C-alpha positions as CSV (number, residue, x, y, z in Angstrom):
1,X,31.3,126.1,131.0
2,X,32.2,129.8,130.5
3,X,34.7,129.5,133.4
4,X,36.2,126.4,131.9
5,X,36.4,128.1,128.5
6,X,38.0,131.3,129.8
7,X,40.4,129.2,131.9
8,X,42.0,127.9,128.7
9,X,44.9,129.7,127.1
10,X,44.1,131.7,124.0
11,X,46.2,129.3,121.9
12,X,44.3,126.3,123.2
13,X,40.9,128.0,122.6
14,X,42.0,128.9,119.0
15,X,43.2,125.4,118.4
16,X,40.0,123.8,119.8
17,X,37.9,126.2,117.7
18,X,40.0,125.6,114.6
19,X,39.7,121.8,115.1
20,X,36.0,122.1,115.6
21,X,35.7,124.1,112.4
22,X,37.9,121.6,110.6
23,X,35.6,118.8,111.9
24,X,32.6,120.7,110.6
25,X,34.3,121.2,107.2
26,X,35.1,117.5,107.1
27,X,31.4,116.7,107.9
28,X,30.3,119.0,105.1
29,X,32.8,117.4,102.8
30,X,31.6,113.9,103.9
31,X,28.0,114.8,103.3
32,X,28.9,116.2,99.9
33,X,31.0,113.1,99.1
34,X,28.1,110.9,100.2
35,X,25.7,112.8,98.0
36,X,28.1,112.6,95.0
37,X,28.7,108.9,95.6
38,X,24.9,108.3,95.8
39,X,24.4,110.4,92.7
40,X,27.2,108.5,91.0
41,X,25.5,105.1,91.8
42,X,22.2,106.4,90.5
43,X,23.9,107.8,87.5
44,X,25.5,104.4,86.8
45,X,22.1,102.8,87.1
46,X,20.7,105.5,84.8
47,X,23.4,104.8,82.3
48,X,22.7,101.1,82.4
49,X,19.0,101.8,81.9
50,X,19.9,104.1,79.0
51,X,22.0,101.2,77.6
52,X,19.0,98.9,78.0
53,X,16.8,101.4,76.5
54,X,19.1,101.8,73.6
55,X,19.2,98.0,73.2
56,X,15.4,97.9,73.3
57,X,15.2,100.7,70.8
58,X,17.5,98.9,68.5
59,X,15.5,95.7,68.9
60,X,12.4,97.8,68.2
61,X,14.1,98.9,65.0
62,X,15.0,95.4,64.0
63,X,11.4,94.3,64.7
64,X,10.1,96.8,62.3
65,X,12.9,96.4,59.8
66,X,12.5,92.6,59.8
67,X,8.8,92.7,59.0
68,X,9.6,95.3,56.4
69,X,12.1,93.0,54.6
70,X,9.5,90.2,54.8
71,X,6.8,92.4,53.4
72,X,9.2,93.5,50.5
73,X,9.8,89.8,49.9
74,X,6.1,89.1,49.7
75,X,5.7,92.0,47.2
76,X,8.6,90.8,45.1
77,X,7.2,87.2,45.1
78,X,3.9,88.6,43.8
79,X,5.7,90.8,41.3
80,X,8.6,88.8,40.1
81,X,7.8,85.3,41.2
82,X,9.3,83.2,43.9
83,X,12.4,82.2,42.1
84,X,13.7,85.8,41.7
85,X,12.2,87.2,44.8
86,X,13.6,84.4,47.0
87,X,17.0,84.2,45.4
88,X,20.0,84.3,47.7
89,X,21.3,87.4,46.1
90,X,18.0,89.3,46.4
91,X,18.4,92.5,48.4
92,X,15.4,91.8,50.5
93,X,16.5,88.2,51.3
94,X,20.0,89.5,52.2
95,X,18.5,92.4,54.3
96,X,16.3,89.9,56.2
97,X,19.2,87.6,56.8
98,X,21.4,90.4,57.9
99,X,18.8,91.7,60.4
100,X,18.4,88.1,61.7
101,X,22.1,87.9,62.4
102,X,22.1,91.4,64.0
103,X,19.1,90.4,66.1
104,X,20.9,87.3,67.3
105,X,24.1,89.4,68.0
106,X,22.0,91.9,69.9
107,X,20.3,89.2,71.9
108,X,23.7,87.8,72.8
109,X,25.2,91.2,73.7
110,X,22.1,92.5,75.6
111,X,23.0,93.9,79.1
112,X,20.8,91.5,80.9
113,X,22.5,92.2,84.3
114,X,20.8,95.6,84.5
115,X,17.4,94.1,83.8
116,X,14.7,93.8,86.4
117,X,13.3,90.3,87.0
118,X,10.2,91.2,84.9
119,X,12.4,92.5,82.1
120,X,14.5,89.4,82.3
121,X,11.4,87.3,81.9
122,X,10.3,89.4,79.0
123,X,13.7,89.1,77.5
124,X,13.5,85.3,77.8
125,X,10.1,85.4,76.1
126,X,11.5,87.7,73.4
127,X,14.3,85.4,72.7
128,X,11.9,82.4,72.4
129,X,9.5,84.5,70.3
130,X,12.3,85.4,67.9
131,X,13.4,81.8,67.7
132,X,9.8,80.8,66.9
133,X,9.4,83.6,64.4
134,X,12.5,82.7,62.6
135,X,11.3,79.1,62.6
136,X,8.1,80.1,60.8
137,X,9.9,82.1,58.1
138,X,10.9,79.0,56.0
139,X,7.3,77.8,56.2
140,X,6.1,81.1,54.7
141,X,8.9,81.0,52.0
142,X,7.8,77.4,51.2
143,X,4.3,78.5,50.5
144,X,5.7,81.3,48.3
145,X,7.8,78.8,46.4
146,X,4.7,76.8,45.5
147,X,3.8,79.7,43.2
148,X,0.1,79.2,43.3
149,X,-2.4,81.8,44.2
150,X,-3.7,79.6,47.0
151,X,-0.2,79.2,48.5
152,X,0.4,82.9,48.1
153,X,-2.8,83.6,50.0
154,X,-1.9,81.0,52.6
155,X,1.5,82.7,53.1
156,X,-0.1,86.1,53.3
157,X,-2.6,84.8,55.8
158,X,0.2,83.3,57.9
159,X,2.0,86.7,57.8
160,X,-1.1,88.7,58.7
161,X,-3.0,86.5,61.2
162,X,-1.4,83.1,61.1
163,X,1.4,81.4,62.7
164,X,4.0,83.8,61.5
165,X,2.0,86.8,62.7
166,X,1.4,85.2,66.0
167,X,5.2,84.8,66.7
168,X,5.8,88.3,65.3
169,X,3.2,89.6,67.7
170,X,4.9,87.8,70.6
171,X,8.2,89.5,69.5
172,X,6.5,92.9,69.4
173,X,4.8,92.3,72.7
174,X,8.0,91.2,74.5
175,X,9.9,94.1,73.0
176,X,7.3,96.6,74.0
177,X,7.2,95.1,77.5
178,X,10.9,95.4,77.8
179,X,10.9,98.9,76.4
180,X,8.0,100.0,78.6
181,X,9.6,98.6,81.7
182,X,12.9,100.2,80.9
183,X,11.2,103.5,80.2
184,X,9.2,103.3,83.4
185,X,12.3,102.4,85.4
186,X,14.2,105.2,83.7
187,X,11.5,107.7,84.6
188,X,11.4,106.4,88.1
189,X,15.1,106.5,88.4
190,X,15.3,110.0,87.0
191,X,12.6,111.1,89.4
192,X,14.6,109.4,92.2
193,X,17.8,111.0,91.0
194,X,16.1,114.4,91.1
195,X,14.7,113.7,94.5
196,X,17.9,112.4,95.9
197,X,19.7,115.3,94.3
198,X,17.4,117.7,96.0
199,X,17.7,115.8,99.2
200,X,21.5,115.7,99.0
201,X,21.5,119.4,98.2
202,X,19.2,120.1,101.1
203,X,21.3,118.0,103.4
204,X,24.5,119.6,102.2
205,X,23.1,123.1,102.5
206,X,21.6,122.3,105.9
207,X,24.9,120.8,107.2
208,X,26.8,123.6,105.6
209,X,24.6,126.2,107.2
210,X,24.7,124.4,110.5
211,X,28.5,124.2,110.2
212,X,28.6,127.9,109.3
213,X,26.3,128.8,112.2
214,X,28.4,126.7,114.6
215,X,31.6,128.1,113.2
216,X,30.3,131.6,113.6
217,X,29.2,130.8,117.1
218,X,32.6,129.3,117.9
219,X,34.3,132.4,116.4
220,X,32.0,134.7,118.4
221,X,32.7,132.7,121.5
222,X,36.5,132.8,121.0
223,X,36.3,136.5,119.9
224,X,34.2,137.5,122.9
225,X,36.4,135.6,125.3
226,X,39.3,137.6,124.0
227,X,37.8,140.9,123.0
228,X,35.7,141.6,126.1
229,X,38.7,141.4,128.5
230,X,40.8,143.4,126.1
231,X,38.1,146.1,126.0
232,X,38.0,146.2,129.8
233,X,41.8,146.6,129.7
234,X,41.5,149.3,127.1
235,X,38.9,151.1,129.2
236,X,41.1,150.9,132.2
237,X,44.1,152.3,130.2
238,X,41.9,155.1,128.9
239,X,40.8,156.0,132.4
240,X,44.4,155.9,133.6
241,X,45.3,158.1,130.6
242,X,42.6,160.5,131.7
243,X,44.2,160.6,135.2
244,X,42.0,158.2,137.1
245,X,44.2,155.8,139.0
246,X,41.3,154.3,141.0
247,X,40.1,152.0,138.2
248,X,41.3,148.4,137.9
249,X,40.8,145.9,135.1
250,X,38.5,143.0,136.0
251,X,40.6,139.8,136.3
252,X,38.8,136.5,135.3
253,X,40.2,133.3,133.9
254,X,43.7,132.2,133.6
255,X,44.6,133.1,130.0
256,X,47.0,135.6,128.5
257,X,44.5,138.4,128.6
258,X,44.1,137.7,132.4
259,X,47.9,137.9,132.7
260,X,47.7,141.3,130.8
261,X,45.0,142.5,133.1
262,X,46.9,141.5,136.2
263,X,50.1,143.2,134.9
264,X,48.0,146.3,134.0
265,X,46.6,146.4,137.6
266,X,50.1,146.1,139.0
267,X,51.3,148.9,136.8
268,X,48.4,151.1,137.8
269,X,49.1,150.3,141.5
270,X,52.7,151.2,141.0
271,X,51.8,154.4,139.2
272,X,49.3,155.3,142.0
273,X,51.9,154.7,144.6
274,X,54.4,156.8,142.6
275,X,51.9,159.7,142.2
276,X,51.0,159.5,145.8
277,X,54.6,159.7,146.8
278,X,55.0,162.6,144.3
279,X,52.1,164.4,146.0
280,X,53.7,164.0,149.4
281,X,57.0,165.1,148.0
282,X,55.4,168.1,146.5
283,X,53.8,169.0,149.8
284,X,57.1,168.5,151.7
285,X,58.9,170.6,149.1
286,X,56.3,173.3,149.5
287,X,56.7,173.3,153.3
288,X,60.5,173.1,153.0
289,X,60.6,176.0,150.5
290,X,58.4,178.1,152.7
291,X,60.5,177.3,155.8
292,X,63.7,177.9,153.7
293,X,62.3,181.3,152.5
294,X,61.5,182.3,156.1
295,X,64.9,181.1,157.4
296,X,66.7,182.8,154.6
297,X,64.9,186.0,155.3
298,X,65.8,185.8,158.9
299,X,69.4,185.0,158.1
300,X,69.5,187.8,155.5
301,X,68.3,190.2,158.2
302,X,70.9,188.9,160.6
303,X,73.5,189.1,157.9
304,X,72.6,192.7,157.2
305,X,72.8,193.4,160.9
306,X,76.2,191.6,161.0
307,X,77.4,193.6,158.0
308,X,76.4,196.9,159.6
309,X,77.8,195.9,163.0
310,X,81.0,194.6,161.4
311,X,81.2,197.9,159.5
312,X,81.0,199.8,162.7
313,X,83.5,197.4,164.3
314,X,85.8,198.0,161.4
315,X,85.6,201.8,162.1
316,X,86.1,201.2,165.8
317,X,89.0,198.9,165.1
318,X,90.6,201.6,163.0
319,X,90.1,204.0,165.9
320,X,91.6,201.5,168.3
321,X,94.6,201.1,166.0
322,X,95.0,204.9,165.8
323,X,94.7,205.2,169.6
324,X,97.2,202.4,170.2
325,X,99.6,203.9,167.8
326,X,99.3,207.2,169.7
327,X,99.8,205.3,172.9
328,X,102.9,203.7,171.5
329,X,104.3,207.2,170.6
330,X,103.6,208.4,174.2
331,X,105.3,205.3,175.6
332,X,108.4,206.0,173.5
333,X,108.4,209.6,174.7
334,X,108.0,208.4,178.3
335,X,110.8,206.0,177.8
336,X,113.0,208.8,176.5
337,X,112.0,210.9,179.6
338,X,112.9,208.1,182.0
339,X,116.2,207.7,180.2
340,X,116.8,211.4,180.6
341,X,116.0,211.0,184.3
342,X,118.5,208.2,184.6
343,X,121.2,210.4,182.9
344,X,120.3,213.3,185.2
345,X,120.5,211.1,188.3
346,X,123.9,209.9,187.2
347,X,125.0,213.4,186.6
348,X,123.6,214.4,190.0
349,X,125.7,211.7,191.6
350,X,128.8,212.9,189.9
351,X,128.0,216.6,190.3
352,X,126.6,216.8,193.8
353,X,127.8,220.4,194.0
354,X,125.4,221.5,191.3
355,X,122.3,219.9,192.9
356,X,120.5,223.1,193.6
357,X,120.7,224.1,189.9
358,X,119.7,220.7,188.7
359,X,117.0,220.5,191.3
360,X,115.1,223.3,189.6
361,X,115.3,221.6,186.3
362,X,114.5,218.3,187.8
363,X,111.4,219.8,189.4
364,X,110.3,221.0,186.0
365,X,111.1,217.7,184.4
366,X,109.1,215.9,187.1
367,X,106.2,218.2,186.5
368,X,106.3,217.3,182.8
369,X,106.5,213.7,183.8
370,X,103.4,214.1,186.0
371,X,101.6,215.7,183.0
372,X,102.8,213.0,180.7
373,X,101.6,210.4,183.2
374,X,98.2,212.1,183.2
375,X,98.1,212.0,179.5
376,X,99.1,208.3,179.5
377,X,96.4,207.6,182.0
378,X,93.9,209.3,179.7
379,X,95.1,207.3,176.7
380,X,94.9,204.1,178.7
381,X,91.4,204.9,179.7
382,X,90.5,205.4,176.1
383,X,92.1,202.1,175.1
384,X,90.3,200.4,177.9
385,X,87.0,201.9,176.7
386,X,87.8,200.9,173.1
387,X,88.6,197.4,174.3
388,X,85.3,197.2,176.2
389,X,83.4,198.3,173.1
390,X,85.3,195.9,171.0
391,X,84.5,193.1,173.4
392,X,80.8,194.1,173.2
393,X,81.0,194.2,169.4
394,X,82.6,190.8,169.4
395,X,79.9,189.4,171.7
396,X,77.2,190.9,169.3
397,X,79.0,189.4,166.3
398,X,79.1,186.0,168.1
399,X,75.3,186.2,168.7
400,X,74.7,187.1,165.1
401,X,77.0,184.3,163.9
402,X,75.0,181.9,166.0
403,X,71.8,183.1,164.4
404,X,73.3,182.7,161.0
405,X,73.7,179.0,161.6
406,X,76.1,177.0,159.4
407,X,77.0,180.1,157.3
408,X,78.0,182.0,160.4
409,X,80.5,179.5,161.8
410,X,83.5,181.3,160.2
411,X,82.2,184.6,161.4
412,X,81.8,183.1,164.9
413,X,85.4,182.0,165.0
414,X,86.6,185.5,164.0
415,X,84.3,187.1,166.5
416,X,85.7,184.9,169.3
417,X,89.2,185.9,168.2
418,X,88.2,189.5,168.3
419,X,86.7,189.0,171.8
420,X,89.9,187.4,173.0
421,X,92.0,190.2,171.6
422,X,89.7,192.8,173.2
423,X,90.0,191.0,176.6
424,X,93.8,191.0,176.2
425,X,93.8,194.6,175.3
426,X,91.7,195.4,178.3
427,X,94.1,193.4,180.5
428,X,97.1,195.3,179.0
429,X,95.5,198.7,179.5
430,X,94.7,197.8,183.1
431,X,98.4,197.0,183.6
432,X,99.4,200.2,181.9
433,X,97.0,202.1,184.1
434,X,98.6,200.5,187.2
435,X,102.0,201.4,186.0
436,X,101.0,204.9,185.1
437,X,99.5,205.3,188.6
438,X,102.7,204.2,190.1
439,X,104.6,206.6,187.9
440,X,102.4,209.4,189.0
441,X,103.0,208.5,192.6
442,X,106.7,208.3,192.1
443,X,106.6,211.6,190.2
444,X,104.8,213.3,193.1
445,X,107.3,211.8,195.6
446,X,110.1,213.1,193.4
447,X,108.5,216.6,193.3
448,X,108.3,216.5,197.1
449,X,111.9,215.4,197.4
450,X,113.1,218.1,195.0
451,X,111.2,220.7,197.0
452,X,113.0,219.5,200.1
453,X,116.4,219.6,198.3
454,X,117.0,223.1,199.3
455,X,116.5,222.3,203.0
456,X,118.0,218.9,203.0
457,X,120.8,219.3,200.4
458,X,123.0,217.6,202.8
459,X,120.9,214.5,202.4
460,X,121.3,214.4,198.6
461,X,123.9,211.7,198.6
462,X,121.7,209.5,200.7
463,X,118.7,210.0,198.4
464,X,120.8,209.8,195.3
465,X,121.1,206.0,195.8
466,X,117.4,205.8,196.3
467,X,116.6,207.9,193.2
468,X,119.0,205.8,191.1
469,X,117.3,202.6,192.2
470,X,113.9,204.2,191.5
471,X,115.0,205.4,188.1
472,X,116.3,202.0,187.2
473,X,113.0,200.4,188.2
474,X,111.1,203.1,186.3
475,X,113.3,202.4,183.3
476,X,112.4,198.7,183.4
477,X,108.7,199.6,183.9
478,X,108.7,202.0,181.0
479,X,110.4,199.4,178.8
480,X,107.8,196.8,179.8
481,X,105.1,199.4,179.2
482,X,106.5,200.2,175.8
483,X,106.7,196.5,174.9
484,X,103.0,196.0,176.0
485,X,102.0,199.0,174.0
486,X,103.7,197.5,170.9
487,X,101.9,194.2,171.6
488,X,98.6,196.1,171.9
489,X,99.3,197.9,168.7
490,X,100.0,194.6,166.9
491,X,96.8,193.2,168.4
492,X,94.9,196.3,167.4
493,X,96.1,195.8,163.8
494,X,95.1,192.1,164.0
495,X,91.7,193.2,165.3
496,X,91.3,195.5,162.3
497,X,92.3,192.8,159.9
498,X,89.9,190.3,161.5
499,X,87.1,192.9,161.5
500,X,87.8,193.4,157.8
501,X,87.6,189.7,157.3
502,X,84.3,189.7,159.3
503,X,83.0,192.4,156.9
504,X,84.1,190.3,153.9
505,X,82.5,187.2,155.4
506,X,79.3,189.1,156.2
507,X,79.1,190.3,152.6
508,X,79.8,186.8,151.3
509,X,77.1,185.5,153.7
510,X,74.7,188.1,152.4
511,X,75.4,187.0,148.8
512,X,75.0,183.3,149.7
513,X,71.7,184.1,151.4
514,X,70.6,185.9,148.2
515,X,71.4,182.6,146.3
516,X,69.5,180.7,149.0
517,X,66.4,182.9,148.5
518,X,66.6,182.4,144.8
519,X,66.9,178.7,145.3
520,X,64.0,178.7,147.7
521,X,61.8,180.6,145.1
522,X,62.8,178.0,142.4
523,X,62.1,175.2,144.9
524,X,58.7,176.7,145.6
525,X,58.0,176.8,141.8
526,X,59.1,173.3,141.4
527,X,56.9,172.2,144.3
528,X,53.9,173.9,142.7
529,X,54.7,172.3,139.4
530,X,54.9,168.8,141.0
531,X,51.7,169.4,142.9
532,X,50.0,170.5,139.6
533,X,51.2,167.3,137.9
534,X,50.1,165.1,140.9
535,X,46.6,166.7,140.9
536,X,46.1,165.6,137.3
537,X,45.6,162.1,138.7
538,X,42.7,160.8,140.9
539,X,44.0,158.5,143.7
């Protein structure tokens, strides 16, 4: 029954309970109406009895009054004589006649329908007694009219114990019987009315109390079927508010409170899932922030190393630029010297006769060329060493850029370009070294040739052609060397610019890594805060 009751909707339960209470109210009202109706019928009977009692009392009055008028007539007959006492205008005669008419009217208007059978029988006897009594009155008056003492005595005897008295006694007896019966019935009816009133009151109170008890029971049943599940839902909500997400509201029945409990359980399940995900997210954030802090520290160290190495590379690049500029100046000087040789060779061709004099100067010039070649060779070696060091620095920068990860990609590109330029510089210096070596060999050959000029002056014309060709070739070589030196100078300047860019990039990377470390610290704080929030709940 409980399951059937809780399976009903709340509106249905309230409607059934209200209908039941209304039925109880109608029952109470019906019992009350029945009691009132019963009391009304008894009251009508009591009113009828009171009316009969009033009629009987009136009749009793007329019985006494009628005998009184007759007694007064007897006294007047004795005092004033029959003629005066029995005159039609005599007050006693008129009073007796008036009462007779009233008695006849009362007998005709008597509420005989309310009489019991015994009372009706007594009423019939009363009516006959009155008729007999009134029939004896003229006989008594006839005795009074005789006016003799004997007739007066006979009339008095008739009134006291005779025929007139007998009929009067029957009237009195019938009237008393009717009045006594009515009084008895009135008393019984009043007693019945009181008993029925008590019974009706008892029934009404009993039915009312029963209806009240049943109504209270129905109200308690409806209230408990609604309040108990609601209390369980409230207890679940309080537990959830306290952070316990393991509790669930008990689901019974199919009413609106059951729907509320199911919705509450789904809400708690969703909240538990969200908090569980929040816990996992907090843990992942904690691990991620720790890894990010470690990585940022490593990247910061690498960035610091890159900054220091790029600073040193910047200094070395400046030195390379200075050395290359010096090499460019030496190349220009060598080009000027070769040009001078070319002019001297031409002059030697035109002035063969002054060969001896020029030979001495040429020997000196070739000695200077040999020294310049040695100097160029030293410069080339320096450039080659600088290029090798630059290549090594570029390789280190490439490694540091790879360690920097995404932030080091731009630095890696610049480092690759620096490495390429260093390799080109090394190749150029190797070419220059080869050319300088050739120049030194040619200069030595020229010195040997000049030393032999004195002994083979006659062969000057033959060697002049060879010298002219060698000078032209040397001129071309020095021009190429000068162009290569200019290119190396430009590349050295480019290396310096790139190294400066690398320094700037390393500084920017260092600043970015500082921001990453700050973000990782904030991320760790956020992770701790999320973890603290998640730990407030019990899963």
